[in-house]
C-alpha positions in Angstrom: 68.0 -81.4 -53.1 71.2 -83.6 -52.4 73.3 -84.6 -55.5 76.3 -85.9 -53.7 76.6 -89.7 -53.3 79.5 -91.8 -51.4 80.7 -94.5 -53.3 83.7 -97.2 -53.3 85.0 -98.5 -56.2 87.9 -101.1 -56.0 90.9 -100.8 -58.3 93.7 -102.9 -59.8 97.2 -101.9 -60.2 97.1 -100.5 -63.7 93.6 -99.1 -63.8 92.9 -95.6 -65.4 90.4 -93.3 -63.8 89.5 -90.6 -66.4 87.6 -87.4 -65.2 86.5 -84.9 -67.9 84.5 -82.0 -68.5 81.6 -81.8 -70.9 83.5 -80.0 -73.4 85.2 -83.3 -74.3 81.9 -85.1 -75.3 80.1 -82.1 -76.5 82.8 -81.2 -79.2 81.1 -81.1 -82.6 81.8 -81.9 -86.0 80.6 -79.9 -89.1 77.7 -82.2 -89.2 76.7 -80.9 -85.8 77.3 -84.5 -84.3 79.1 -84.5 -80.8 82.0 -86.5 -79.8 79.9 -88.0 -77.3 80.5 -90.9 -74.8 80.4 -93.7 -76.8 83.3 -92.4 -78.9 85.2 -91.5 -75.7 84.7 -95.0 -74.4 86.0 -96.6 -77.5 89.2 -94.1 -77.4 89.7 -95.2 -74.0 89.1 -98.8 -74.7 91.9 -98.8 -77.5 94.3 -96.5 -75.7 94.1 -97.1 -71.8 97.5 -98.9 -71.6 99.2 -95.6 -73.2 101.6 -93.4 -71.0 99.1 -90.8 -69.2 101.0 -88.0 -71.1 100.7 -89.8 -74.5 97.0 -90.7 -73.8 96.2 -87.1 -73.0 97.9 -85.8 -76.2 96.4 -88.4 -78.5 92.7 -87.8 -77.0 93.3 -83.8 -77.5 94.5 -84.5 -81.2 91.7 -86.9 -81.9 89.0 -84.5 -80.6 90.3 -81.7 -82.9 90.4 -83.9 -85.9 87.0 -84.8 -85.2 85.8 -81.1 -84.7 88.0 -79.9 -87.7 88.8 -76.9 -85.9 91.6 -75.9 -83.3 88.7 -73.6 -81.5 86.6 -76.0 -79.4 83.1 -74.9 -78.5 83.7 -75.1 -74.8 86.5 -75.6 -72.4 87.8 -78.8 -71.8 89.4 -80.4 -68.7 90.8 -83.9 -68.3 92.0 -85.6 -65.3 93.7 -88.8 -65.5 95.0 -91.2 -62.5 96.7 -94.4 -62.9 96.7 -96.6 -60.1 99.9 -98.6 -59.1 99.0 -100.3 -56.0 
């Protein structure tokens, strides 16, 4: 079975590309709720214009506050690209 698709997506200067592993959206709070895609989308919508280093730090801080634990259940990786031209 082939899972790779080739697509093209145009971008504008200032656009942000955010790639992340499932450890980000599967982080859980004390109620067992996950951080989930909708929370991540809201965070991106509110913070996408921040410098990348600040964006990254703020996102990790928010996820840790959400989960109320410095030990996350899963590893997490974030890759960010800001297009300039």
